[in-house]
C-alpha positions as CSV (number, residue, x, y, z in Angstrom):
1,M,0.0,0.0,0.0
2,K,2.8,2.4,0.9
3,N,4.5,1.6,-2.4
4,Q,1.3,2.4,-4.3
5,K,1.1,5.8,-2.5
6,K,4.7,6.5,-3.4
7,I,4.1,5.7,-7.0
8,V,1.0,7.9,-7.1
9,L,2.9,10.8,-5.5
10,Y,5.8,10.3,-7.9
11,F,3.4,10.6,-10.9
12,Y,1.7,13.6,-9.4
13,S,5.1,15.3,-9.0
14,I,5.9,14.7,-12.7
15,I,2.5,16.1,-13.7
16,I,3.0,19.2,-11.6
17,A,6.5,19.7,-13.0
18,C,5.2,19.4,-16.5
19,I,2.5,22.0,-15.8
20,F,4.5,24.6,-13.9
21,S,7.9,24.3,-15.6
22,P,6.8,26.1,-18.8
23,I,5.0,28.7,-16.7
24,L,8.2,29.4,-14.8
25,S,10.2,29.5,-18.0
26,F,7.8,32.1,-19.5
27,A,7.9,34.1,-16.3
28,Q,11.7,34.1,-16.3
29,S,11.7,35.2,-20.0
30,D,9.3,38.0,-19.2
31,N,11.5,39.2,-16.3
32,I,14.7,39.2,-18.4
33,T,12.8,40.9,-21.3
34,E,11.8,43.7,-18.8
35,K,15.4,43.9,-17.6
36,I,16.7,44.2,-21.1
37,L,14.3,47.1,-21.9
38,T,15.1,48.8,-18.6
39,S,18.8,48.7,-19.3
40,I,18.4,50.8,-22.5
41,G,16.2,53.4,-20.9
42,G,12.8,51.7,-21.1
43,K,10.5,50.7,-23.9
44,T,8.7,54.1,-23.8
45,K,11.9,55.9,-24.8
46,W,12.2,53.8,-27.9
47,D,8.4,54.0,-28.7
48,N,8.6,57.8,-28.4
49,T,11.6,58.1,-30.7
50,R,10.4,59.3,-34.1
51,Y,13.6,60.0,-36.0
52,L,16.8,58.0,-36.1
53,M,20.1,58.6,-38.0
54,F,23.0,56.2,-38.2
55,T,26.0,55.4,-40.4
56,V,27.0,51.7,-40.7
57,T,30.4,50.3,-41.4
58,G,30.7,46.6,-42.1
59,E,29.0,43.7,-43.6
60,S,25.9,44.3,-45.9
61,N,23.4,41.6,-46.6
62,Q,22.6,43.1,-50.0
63,N,25.2,42.6,-52.8
64,A,24.1,45.8,-54.5
65,I,25.0,47.9,-51.4
66,T,28.7,48.2,-50.6
67,G,30.9,50.4,-48.4
68,D,29.6,52.6,-45.6
69,R,25.9,53.4,-45.7
70,K,23.9,56.1,-43.9
71,F,20.2,56.1,-43.1
72,L,17.9,58.8,-41.7
73,L,14.4,57.6,-40.9
74,D,11.0,58.7,-39.8
75,K,9.5,55.8,-37.8
76,K,6.0,57.3,-38.1
77,S,5.7,58.0,-41.8
78,G,8.1,55.3,-43.0
79,D,10.2,57.9,-45.0
80,I,13.9,57.1,-45.2
81,R,17.0,58.8,-46.6
82,F,19.8,56.5,-47.9
83,E,23.3,57.8,-48.6
84,G,25.8,55.3,-50.0
85,T,26.9,53.1,-52.8
86,L,24.2,51.3,-54.7
87,N,25.3,49.2,-57.7
88,K,28.7,50.9,-57.7
89,E,27.0,54.3,-57.9
90,N,27.3,56.9,-55.0
91,I,23.8,58.3,-54.6
92,V,21.2,59.7,-52.3
93,V,17.8,57.9,-52.4
94,L,14.6,59.1,-50.7
95,F,12.1,56.3,-50.3
96,N,9.3,55.0,-48.2
97,K,9.4,51.6,-46.6
98,N,5.6,51.3,-46.1
99,N,4.7,51.5,-49.8
100,A,8.1,50.4,-51.2
101,T,8.4,53.4,-53.4
102,I,11.4,55.5,-54.6
103,K,10.5,59.1,-54.1
104,K,13.6,60.9,-55.4
105,V,17.2,60.1,-56.3
106,Y,20.3,62.4,-56.4
107,D,23.9,62.2,-57.3
108,Q,26.5,63.3,-54.7
109,Q,26.4,66.9,-56.1
110,G,22.7,67.2,-55.6
111,T,21.6,66.7,-59.2
112,E,18.3,64.9,-59.4
113,L,18.3,61.6,-61.3
114,P,15.4,59.8,-63.0
115,K,13.8,57.7,-60.3
116,E,12.4,55.2,-62.7
117,K,15.9,53.8,-63.2
118,Y,16.0,52.9,-59.5
119,K,12.4,51.7,-58.9
120,D,13.4,48.1,-58.8
121,Q,15.9,48.8,-56.0
122,A,13.3,49.7,-53.4
123,R,13.1,46.2,-51.9
124,T,17.0,46.1,-51.7
125,L,17.1,49.3,-49.8
126,I,14.2,48.3,-47.5
127,D,15.8,44.9,-46.7
128,Q,19.1,46.5,-45.8
129,Y,17.6,49.2,-43.8
130,T,15.5,46.7,-41.9
131,T,18.5,44.5,-41.0
132,D,20.7,47.5,-40.0
133,L,17.9,48.9,-37.8
134,K,17.1,45.6,-36.1
135,I,20.8,45.1,-35.2
136,L,21.3,48.6,-33.9
137,S,18.1,48.4,-31.9
138,L,18.8,44.8,-30.8
139,P,17.7,45.2,-27.2
140,A,14.4,46.6,-28.3
141,S,13.8,44.5,-31.4
142,I,14.8,41.2,-29.9
143,T,12.0,41.5,-27.3
144,G,9.6,41.2,-30.2
145,A,11.0,37.7,-31.1
146,T,10.1,34.5,-29.3
147,L,12.5,34.2,-26.3
148,N,13.2,31.1,-24.2
149,T,15.2,31.2,-21.1
150,K,17.8,28.4,-20.7
151,S,19.6,27.3,-17.5
152,E,22.9,27.6,-19.4
153,S,25.2,30.5,-18.5
154,K,28.5,31.6,-20.0
155,I,31.5,33.4,-18.6
156,I,32.8,36.1,-21.0
157,N,35.5,38.5,-19.8
158,A,35.0,37.4,-16.2
159,E,31.3,38.2,-16.5
160,K,28.5,35.7,-16.0
161,L,25.9,35.9,-18.8
162,Q,22.4,34.3,-18.9
163,M,21.6,32.5,-22.2
164,L,18.3,33.0,-24.0
165,E,17.3,31.2,-27.2
166,F,15.4,33.3,-29.7
167,S,13.4,32.5,-32.8
168,N,11.8,34.6,-35.6
169,F,14.3,37.5,-35.2
170,N,14.6,39.0,-38.7
171,G,13.7,35.5,-39.9
172,T,16.5,33.7,-38.0
173,N,17.0,31.7,-34.8
174,G,19.9,31.9,-32.4
175,N,21.0,32.9,-28.8
176,I,21.7,36.0,-26.9
177,Y,23.7,36.3,-23.7
178,V,22.6,38.9,-21.1
179,N,24.5,40.2,-18.0
180,Q,23.1,41.0,-14.6
181,E,22.2,44.6,-15.7
182,G,20.2,43.4,-18.6
183,L,22.7,44.4,-21.3
184,I,23.1,42.0,-24.2
185,K,26.8,41.1,-24.5
186,Q,26.8,38.5,-27.2
187,I,24.5,37.3,-30.0
188,D,24.9,34.0,-31.9
189,L,23.4,34.6,-35.3
190,N,23.8,33.0,-38.8
191,N,26.5,30.6,-37.5
192,K,28.5,33.4,-36.1
193,S,29.1,34.8,-32.5
194,Y,29.2,38.5,-32.2
195,A,30.4,40.3,-29.1
196,V,28.1,43.2,-28.4
197,N,29.6,46.4,-27.1
198,G,29.9,50.2,-27.5
199,Y,26.7,51.0,-25.6
200,K,25.9,54.7,-26.0
201,D,23.2,57.2,-25.1
202,I,22.0,58.1,-28.6
203,G,19.6,60.8,-27.4
204,N,16.9,61.3,-24.9
205,G,18.3,58.6,-22.6
206,L,18.0,55.8,-25.2
207,I,21.0,53.5,-25.0
208,F,21.9,51.2,-27.9
209,P,25.0,49.0,-28.7
210,T,27.1,50.3,-31.6
211,V,29.8,47.6,-32.0
212,F,29.2,44.0,-33.1
213,K,32.4,41.9,-33.6
214,S,32.9,38.3,-34.6
215,V,36.1,36.5,-35.4
216,S,35.7,37.2,-39.2
217,D,33.9,40.5,-39.5
218,S,32.3,43.4,-37.6
219,I,29.5,45.8,-37.8
220,V,30.0,49.3,-36.4
221,Y,27.5,52.1,-36.1
222,Q,28.8,55.6,-36.2
223,Q,27.2,59.0,-35.7
224,V,24.1,57.4,-34.2
225,A,21.4,59.9,-33.0
226,S,17.7,59.8,-32.2
227,F,15.3,62.7,-32.2
228,I,11.8,63.4,-31.2
229,D,11.5,66.4,-33.6
230,M,13.5,67.5,-36.6
231,E,13.2,69.5,-39.9
232,L,11.7,67.3,-42.6
233,N,13.5,68.7,-45.6
234,K,16.2,66.0,-45.5
235,L,13.5,63.4,-46.1
236,E,12.0,65.5,-49.0
237,E,14.9,66.8,-50.9
238,F,18.7,66.7,-51.3
């Protein structure tokens, strides 16, 4: 009889563990998500940011875009200004990501070029912009992915980091490693591990990482700035 009670209690304990373990895992993920957002100044600061400007040095995921690239964007309207090399041509392109349209194109001297020639490049520019923005805003954008807390931790530069698995971040899966303050210090993405550093206040108390380095390549954000208000002429003309 005692053995039967022990068996029943054993099975009850398994059932309870199966029920509550996922709940605890989700709760831990929520807590770490909140800690990540708090470490960059809070979700509200990112939500209230309307304009963002940044220059990127490093790997591009679009073969047509090479060298340094600069983006100025209006999060509300979807209007974006691109300055860089597109198909070996140094140009300025004004486009809108919401309707995937090229509005205006200029050469480096400010001479307007026929936009019809570049209309097929809208998707290329949008895809590159989306990737660059998601990496720069990693602490905010990663919280929109599916996160799963793991018990595994890692020591990097004498700092203990908590591992989280993510899925559906810019169409990929991987891991991030977070320190006690909630700062992401490493991301495993596309079969590469990137050290995440260079956290800076880019305006209005919003703190983003600006340096991502792997063994073989790096992505560095320069002249990063966020604004609540600005003159709109840069998004409308040269």
